[in-house]
C-alpha positions as CSV (number, residue, x, y, z in Angstrom):
1,M,-5.7,12.9,14.4
2,N,-5.4,9.3,13.4
3,A,-3.9,7.1,10.6
4,D,-7.0,7.7,8.4
5,S,-6.9,11.4,8.6
6,G,-6.8,12.9,5.1
7,Q,-7.2,9.5,3.4
8,G,-10.3,10.5,1.5
9,Q,-8.7,13.7,0.2
10,L,-5.6,11.9,-0.9
11,F,-7.7,9.2,-2.6
12,R,-9.7,11.8,-4.6
13,S,-6.4,13.5,-5.5
14,Y,-4.8,10.3,-6.8
15,L,-7.9,9.1,-8.6
16,S,-8.2,12.4,-10.5
17,G,-4.5,12.7,-11.2
18,R,-3.1,12.5,-14.7
19,T,-1.5,9.1,-14.1
20,A,-4.7,7.5,-13.0
21,V,-6.8,9.1,-15.8
22,Y,-4.3,7.9,-18.4
23,A,-4.1,4.4,-17.0
24,M,-7.9,4.1,-17.0
25,A,-8.2,5.5,-20.5
26,L,-5.4,3.6,-22.2
27,G,-6.0,0.4,-20.2
28,S,-9.7,0.4,-21.0
29,A,-9.0,1.1,-24.7
30,A,-6.5,-1.8,-24.8
31,A,-8.9,-4.2,-23.1
32,F,-11.7,-3.2,-25.5
33,T,-9.4,-3.6,-28.5
34,L,-8.3,-7.0,-27.3
35,G,-11.9,-8.1,-26.9
36,A,-12.8,-6.9,-30.3
37,W,-9.8,-8.7,-31.9
38,Q,-10.9,-11.9,-30.2
39,T,-14.6,-11.2,-30.9
40,D,-15.2,-11.8,-27.2
41,P,-18.0,-9.5,-25.8
42,L,-17.1,-10.5,-22.2
43,I,-13.6,-9.1,-22.6
44,M,-14.9,-6.0,-24.4
45,M,-17.3,-5.2,-21.5
46,G,-15.5,-6.6,-18.5
47,G,-11.9,-5.7,-19.5
48,P,-12.4,-1.9,-19.2
49,A,-14.4,-2.3,-15.9
50,G,-11.5,-4.5,-14.5
51,V,-8.9,-1.9,-15.5
52,V,-10.9,0.9,-13.7
53,A,-11.3,-1.3,-10.6
54,V,-7.6,-2.0,-10.5
55,V,-6.7,1.7,-10.8
56,V,-9.2,2.6,-8.1
57,A,-7.8,-0.1,-5.7
58,I,-4.2,1.1,-6.3
59,A,-5.3,4.7,-5.6
60,W,-7.1,3.7,-2.4
61,F,-4.1,1.6,-1.2
62,T,-1.7,4.4,-1.9
63,A,-3.9,7.0,-0.2
64,D,-4.2,4.7,2.9
65,S,-0.4,4.2,3.1
66,K,0.4,7.8,2.6
67,A,-2.2,9.0,5.2
68,A,-0.7,6.5,7.8
69,L,2.8,7.7,7.0
70,N,1.8,11.4,7.4
71,F,0.1,10.7,10.7
72,Y,2.9,8.6,12.3
73,W,5.6,11.0,11.1
74,G,3.6,14.0,12.4
75,F,3.0,12.3,15.7
76,A,6.7,11.5,16.1
77,N,7.6,15.1,15.5
78,S,4.9,16.3,17.9
79,V,6.4,14.3,20.8
80,G,10.1,15.0,19.9
81,L,10.9,11.5,18.6
82,T,12.3,10.0,15.4
83,Y,10.2,8.1,12.8
84,A,11.3,5.0,10.8
85,N,8.9,3.3,8.4
86,S,10.0,-0.3,9.1
87,I,12.7,-1.9,11.2
88,E,13.6,-5.2,12.9
89,L,14.2,-5.4,16.6
90,L,16.3,-7.9,18.5
91,P,14.2,-10.8,20.0
92,L,15.1,-9.9,23.6
93,T,11.7,-10.9,24.9
94,P,9.4,-13.8,23.7
95,L,7.0,-11.4,22.0
96,L,9.8,-9.7,20.1
97,G,10.8,-13.1,18.8
98,A,7.3,-14.4,18.2
99,G,6.4,-16.3,15.0
100,D,8.6,-17.4,12.2
101,R,8.9,-14.0,10.5
102,R,8.5,-10.5,12.0
103,H,9.1,-6.8,11.5
104,V,8.0,-3.5,13.1
105,E,6.1,-0.8,11.2
106,H,5.8,2.9,12.0
107,W,8.6,2.8,14.6
108,I,8.8,6.0,16.7
109,Y,11.8,6.1,18.9
110,G,14.2,8.2,21.0
111,R,14.1,9.5,24.5
112,L,10.7,8.8,26.0
113,P,9.3,10.8,29.0
114,G,11.6,10.5,32.0
115,G,14.7,10.2,29.7
116,L,14.3,6.5,29.0
117,S,15.5,5.1,25.7
118,G,12.9,3.3,23.8
119,G,10.3,3.4,21.1
120,I,6.7,2.5,20.0
121,G,5.4,0.9,16.9
122,Q,3.4,-1.9,15.3
123,L,4.9,-5.4,15.5
124,V,3.8,-7.7,12.7
125,W,4.6,-11.3,13.2
126,E,3.6,-14.3,11.2
127,R,3.7,-18.1,11.5
128,I,4.7,-20.1,8.5
129,E,3.3,-23.6,7.9
130,R,3.6,-26.1,5.1
131,G,0.3,-26.9,3.5
132,S,-1.1,-30.1,2.1
133,N,0.4,-29.3,-1.3
134,G,3.9,-29.1,0.3
135,R,4.2,-25.4,-0.1
136,K,4.9,-23.0,2.7
137,G,2.5,-20.3,3.5
138,V,1.4,-17.8,6.1
139,A,-0.7,-19.6,8.7
140,D,-1.6,-16.5,10.6
141,R,-0.6,-12.8,10.7
142,N,-0.8,-10.8,13.9
143,R,-0.4,-7.1,14.5
144,F,0.4,-5.7,18.0
145,T,1.3,-2.3,19.2
146,I,4.5,-2.5,21.3
147,C,6.4,0.0,23.3
148,T,9.9,-1.0,24.5
149,V,12.3,0.6,27.0
150,D,15.9,-0.3,27.7
151,L,16.1,-1.3,31.4
152,E,19.6,-2.9,31.7
153,A,19.6,-2.3,35.4
154,S,16.7,-4.8,35.8
155,L,18.7,-7.7,34.3
156,P,20.1,-9.1,37.6
157,L,16.7,-9.1,39.4
158,F,14.1,-9.9,36.7
159,H,14.9,-12.9,34.6
160,G,11.5,-13.2,32.9
161,V,8.2,-11.7,33.9
162,F,5.4,-12.1,31.3
163,L,2.0,-10.5,32.0
164,H,-0.4,-11.2,29.2
165,P,-4.1,-10.3,28.6
166,R,-6.2,-13.5,29.0
167,R,-7.0,-14.8,25.5
168,G,-10.3,-16.4,26.3
169,L,-11.8,-19.6,24.9
170,F,-11.4,-18.6,21.3
171,A,-7.9,-17.1,21.3
172,P,-7.5,-14.4,18.6
173,Y,-3.7,-15.1,18.3
174,P,-1.3,-18.0,19.1
175,D,0.4,-18.4,22.4
176,W,3.9,-17.4,21.6
177,L,5.1,-18.4,25.1
178,A,4.3,-22.0,24.5
179,S,7.9,-22.9,23.9
180,T,9.3,-20.8,26.8
181,P,9.8,-22.5,30.1
182,T,7.5,-20.7,32.6
183,R,5.3,-21.2,35.6
184,T,2.0,-19.5,36.4
185,L,1.5,-17.3,39.5
186,E,-1.6,-15.8,41.0
187,V,-2.2,-12.3,42.4
188,E,-4.8,-11.5,45.1
189,S,-7.0,-9.4,42.9
190,S,-10.1,-10.9,41.1
191,R,-10.3,-8.1,38.6
192,F,-6.6,-8.5,37.8
193,G,-7.0,-12.3,37.5
194,E,-9.9,-11.9,35.1
195,R,-7.9,-9.5,32.9
196,Y,-4.4,-11.0,33.0
197,E,-2.4,-14.2,33.1
198,L,0.9,-13.9,34.9
199,R,3.7,-16.2,34.0
200,V,7.4,-16.0,35.0
201,A,10.7,-17.7,34.1
202,T,11.5,-20.8,36.1
203,D,14.5,-19.1,37.7
204,Q,12.6,-15.9,38.6
205,D,12.8,-14.9,42.3
206,E,9.1,-14.9,43.4
207,I,9.7,-12.6,46.4
208,M,11.2,-10.0,44.0
209,L,8.3,-10.3,41.7
210,R,5.8,-9.8,44.6
211,R,7.6,-6.7,45.6
212,L,7.3,-5.4,42.1
213,L,3.6,-6.2,41.8
214,S,2.6,-4.0,44.7
215,P,-1.2,-3.6,45.4
216,T,-0.9,-0.1,43.8
217,L,0.5,-1.4,40.6
218,V,-1.9,-4.4,40.5
219,S,-4.8,-2.0,40.8
220,W,-3.4,0.3,38.2
221,L,-3.0,-2.5,35.7
222,A,-6.4,-4.0,36.5
223,N,-8.1,-0.7,35.7
224,H,-6.1,0.7,32.9
225,P,-8.3,1.4,29.8
226,L,-5.8,-0.1,27.4
227,A,-5.2,-3.3,29.5
228,P,-1.5,-3.3,28.5
229,G,0.4,-6.5,28.9
230,F,4.2,-6.5,29.3
231,E,7.3,-8.7,29.2
232,L,10.4,-8.0,31.3
233,K,13.4,-10.0,30.2
234,A,17.1,-9.5,29.2
235,G,17.1,-5.9,30.5
236,T,14.2,-4.9,28.2
237,L,10.6,-3.9,29.1
238,C,8.2,-4.6,26.2
239,A,4.6,-3.3,26.9
240,F,2.0,-4.3,24.3
241,V,-1.7,-4.4,23.3
242,P,-2.9,-7.0,20.8
243,Q,-4.1,-4.5,18.3
244,A,-3.0,-1.6,16.2
245,L,-3.3,1.8,17.9
246,E,-3.8,4.4,15.2
247,D,-4.6,7.6,17.0
248,G,-2.6,10.1,18.9
249,G,-4.5,9.8,22.2
250,N,-4.0,6.0,22.5
251,L,-0.4,6.2,21.4
252,T,0.3,8.8,24.0
253,A,-1.5,6.7,26.6
254,M,0.6,3.6,25.6
255,I,3.9,5.6,26.0
256,D,2.7,6.9,29.4
257,A,1.8,3.4,30.5
258,T,5.1,2.0,29.5
259,T,7.1,4.7,31.2
260,H,5.0,4.2,34.3
261,L,5.8,0.5,34.4
262,A,9.5,1.2,33.7
263,G,9.6,3.7,36.6
264,R,8.1,1.1,38.9
265,V,10.7,-1.5,37.8
266,L,13.6,1.0,38.3
267,A,12.2,2.0,41.7
268,Q,12.2,-1.7,42.7
269,V,15.8,-2.1,41.5
270,Q,16.9,0.9,43.5
271,E,15.1,-0.3,46.6
272,E,16.8,-3.7,46.3
273,Q,20.2,-2.1,45.8
274,A,19.7,0.1,48.9
275,R,18.6,-3.0,50.9
276,V,21.8,-4.9,49.9
277,A,23.9,-1.9,50.7
């Protein structure tokens, strides 16, 4: 199952429905009449075709939205979580505050595996710029799949850990960390280094970070099929991939990856607490 499941059936149903048929018939007749009244053959021929095209586009868009809604709602129920069509999250990590305007679509939340409180959804963030005509417009629009977990216990030890997939020479999305004071660290793994860029807050304890990024976790991240990045800040873990995951298998894998990372963070917190005691 995925977000396109049933889209074709819904499209055919909407297009053959009474509303669409009436809209095409009446709209085409009105456009033809207008063209005849103005004695304009172009309107007489193109008007009805334009009406049909608009109705078809609306039916397709509606079917696409409904199919996605059915899929995400069904997936949420299948894993025992709650579905919300659209929400806004607090900007607790740089990614959650990226851009000038943002919201989360298809938010699925509740108790994740292991009893952790969190959720998964699609973060849509936009940068707004003023054009040459003086008007503001959307400079770029980015869609990420995010999975967040509340890790309040990590707050004293981890002030800012940002593991991002390398963007390459032609970056597909802006660097939202550009305005966040960070420093770059290296990990002794060539595959990990090829896949990720590791940056941390200027006040992050490097020894604590090295303990977290054990060779086992580094190898796991370097070979994970989704190549998830993550941000750990303000007691919140936000794992992400810079694309929309729209099928049950990948969404489940993303939740599992996030809970695995959260478990490793909590284990490190417990180890440090035991060391201090």
